N, C-alpha and C positions, 0 to 999 in steps of 0.2 A: 565883342569883346575875346581878344584869344588868351590861351591858358596855355603857358609852358612847363616842362618840369625837366629839371637839372641836378645834377647830382654831384655832390662835393668829388674834389679830389685832394690827394694826399701828396705831396711834394717828394719822390724820392730825392734828388736833388734840386736844392732849398731856393727858392728866391727869396732872396733877402737886402732889400735898397732900392730906395731907386737913383738915377742918374739924372731923372727929370721929373719932376714929383705932379706937375702940372697934368705931362702926358702920362703918367705913371709906365716908366719906361726902366726897365730893370738894369743893374747893373752886368748881369749874367743871365745866360741861358739857364733854363731849370727844366726837370721832366719829373714828370706826375703819374701817378694811377687812379682815373676814376673809379670809386665806387661805389656799391650797391644798395646799400643801407640806409645814408644818409641824404637827404633832396628837398629840393624844393620848390613847389607849384607855386606860380605866379599868373596872375589875369591884370591884362591890361587893355582899358577902353578909351579910345579920344571920342570926348562926349563935348561938344558944343556949347550946351548948358552950363559947364564948370567954368567957374573965373576963377580956380588954382588947382592944382594936383592937388590930387588926395589921396596918400599912400598909407595903408595900413598892412600889417606886421603881426599873424597872426589875432587878428581883430581887432588890434590895437590902432593910434592914431601913430606913425613915425616920427620920433622927435631926435635932437641932437646931431650930430656929425653925418649921418648917416641920409638924412632927408638932401643935404647938397649933394651926397654922391649919386641917389637914384635922379634928382633933378639933371646933374650932367648929362647920363645916361638919356633923358626923356629929353634933354634939349637937342642934344645929336640926333638923337632921331627923327625931331622936330624938322632941323636943318636939313635933313639929307631924303626927306619926306615932301616937304614942302608944306606941312601941315601948321596950323598954330594951336589945336586944342590943346587944352591941358588934358591931362590924363585923371584915370583912377585905378590906383592899382593897388593890386589885393594877393598878398604873398604869406605863402605858409611853410613854416619852417618844421621838416622833421628831422631836424638836427640842432643840437643844442647851439644858439648864438653866441657870439663873439666868447667861445672857451678854448680856441685853438685845436676845433673840429672843421675848419674851411667853410661855415656856415656863409658866410661874404661870398665866396668861389662858385659857389650853386646859388645861391641870391641872385647876384647880377647877371649871372649866364642866362637862368631863367627870365629877368629882365629883360635882357636883350634881347631873346628870340621874340618871348611873346609882345612886347613895344615894336619891334622892327616891323613883325605881320600885325599886327595890329594895324600900323600905318601905310598897310597899303607896299612895304618893301618885301623884296624878295632876294634875300643875299645870301651870297654864301658860306660858309662855315667860318672861311677865313674870316672874311667881313662883318661876321657874327664878333668873332672871337675880338678882331680889334675894339669894336660896339663894349664889349666885357668889358674888358681890359680898364675902360676909362671910368666904372666905378669899382672894381678892384682888380688889380692885377692877376691873381688866382684864378679868378673866373675865365679869364681868357683859356685856362686848359678846361673848365669843363663845360665847352661846347663838345666837346669829343670823348668818346668811350674810349677804356683801355689804357694805353699807356701813348703820352702826349708831350711831346716838348713844346716849349714856350719859347721861339726866337729873341732875344734880348732887342735887337734890331740898333736905329738910329735915329727912328723918327716915327711920324703917327704908325704910317701906313706897311713899314720893315719890322712893325714889333708884332708878332702874332705868333698864335698858337698853331700844330698842326701834328696827325695823329704819328706814332712810331710801330705801332699794333693797334689797331680798336678791337678785333676781334682774339682777345687770349684766350687761346686754346692747350695752354699747360699749368700745371697747379700750381698755381700761388695765391695766395688769399693773406689778410689783415686782420689781426686779432687786435682789434681797440679795446685800450685800460683807457674806463670813464674813469681818473681817480678826480677829479672837480670840475663841473659843468657850468659851474658858476662865471661870473663875467670879471673877466680875468684885470687886474689894476692897471697894466703896459699893452693898451691897444699894440697890434702887429703894428697901426701906421705907427704910431709914436715910438715903438720901440726899434723896428730900421732905422728911422731917421737920427734918432739919438745915436745907433751905433755909426752909421754914415758918418757923422759929426765928430766923432770923442772918441770911437775903437782905435788903440793903435795895430787891431787885429784885423782890421777890416780889409786894409790892402790885400793882404794874402789872403784872406776867405777868399775875394772874388777871381785871384789868382789861380787854388786851387778847384773853384768851384765849375770856371769855365776847362779846366783839364782834363774836368771827369767828364764832360759830356758824349766826348768819340767810347770812352769805354763803357759808358752805361747804359749808349743806345746797343753797342753790342753784347754786349752782355745780355739784354732782355732779348735781341734780336736769336740768340743763338740757347735761351732759354736759361741761363745761366744764373744758379740762385745764389750760388754763393756769390759771386762778384757782385752782383746788385747788390744783394742784401749789406755787402760789407762798404760798397762805395756809397750806400745810401747813410748808413750807420755814421761811418764818417763825416758825410753832407750834414747829417743833424746835431752830432755833436761839435762840429768845427760852428754853427751858426751860431749856438748858445754859446761857445766862449765867446764870443765877440760880446754878448750879454755884459759878460764879465769884464770884460774891458773897458766897457762904456763909461763916459762920467755925468753923474752917479753910475755908478755898477746896478745891476739889477739882474733877474734869472728867472724865467718861468717854470722852473724848477719845483716842486712839493718833495717833501719827506717819503712818498710813496713811488714820486716818478724816478728818485734815487734807487730804489729798493727794486724795482723791477728790472729800472736799466742791470743791476749787479745777477738780479735773476736769469735776466738775457744771456748774460757773460758767462752763468757756471752753466747756464744749459748747451749752450756751444760745446765746454769742457766735455760732457757729458758724450758730444758727439750729434747733438738735433741742430738741424740747419737753423737756427732764427735770427732774426737781427731786429733792434730796433730803432724806429724814427719818432722822434718829436718836432713838434709843428711850434708857435706861438703861444703855446701854451703849456700845463702840466701833463698831457693828457698821453701817457704812449700809446705806439702802433707797434706791432710785432710783425716783422714777415718771416713768412713761412709758409712750408705745403701745407695742402690741409691735413694729407696722411700723419704730420706730428701734431695736430691740433689739439687730441685727448690729452698727449701729455702735457705741452706747453700748460695749455689750462688747468691741469692739476697742479702742476705746481704753481700759476700763478696767483690761483684760489689760496697757499698760504698765508699771501699777501692781501689782497682786494678776494670781494664777494664773488661769486658764480654773476649777480645780476650788473657788475658793473664791466662785461666782457663781452662783447658783441665782435662775432666775427665776421667779417668783408670781404666780399669776393668783387673781382673786376665788373663794373657797372655800365652801362650805356649813355651816349651823347645826347644831345637834346633830342625830346620827343615833345608832342603838343598833344594835350588834352582835348 
């Protein structure tokens, strides 16, 4: 039995929409930061005594669409390794699930790492990112630490993630505002597919997202927090604009989401470098320097309680326990 740990990542340049649903190939590249505070531990054992895959998440049998996604990864690993045994999978999330906090990213990255090693495979991190992508697109990025780029690609082997800067040695962190950690009403998978098929704003989203790749990478390498933050906030707002244009329209925002976004803009007017990003959920992440944490958190406490605020720093890639 092999146990692997993977951390969540938050996309600064968003992944939103698949051009190939089966292979999970995105329409545009994405760029993320792996975080230190939220992670998943997954153990995998291919056991010849089993007559089916046994999958447990937080000590409970996995049900619903997640079962098929896990089996997709396990079947791929069985194919690559030549083994036929079923597997026992035990996964523990140290992050709220299905709440827009990238729990699927850490979950499937950990599954890819643990299952391949348990099957006797010794793969490169690029190969692991391809396997993880078969469970969740964003999981391809959680194989690596720090800033990561996922190349959209055009087929299975050309769509993979690679690091931009794994060891982040400059002052950047995220303040995560936990507005609501309950399961969201519209899953990321269903939400992005609805947008791709029905939102008239979607083609513009893809064009602008791809155009932002080079300037965002430059901002990261130049340690330019202001440019990076501006691009990340634009990416998030453009992504969420596509949901309003979908048929039927929907939004992941809640009243406190809008209040936090407004507070961040007001703090910028006061000269504080802070920027918002929001994934497919109501929870806001604020990109800033740690030197501004105290002021920002004081301002946020006018809207939410202190226990709803979690400070995250750049995190590591895959580790084995």
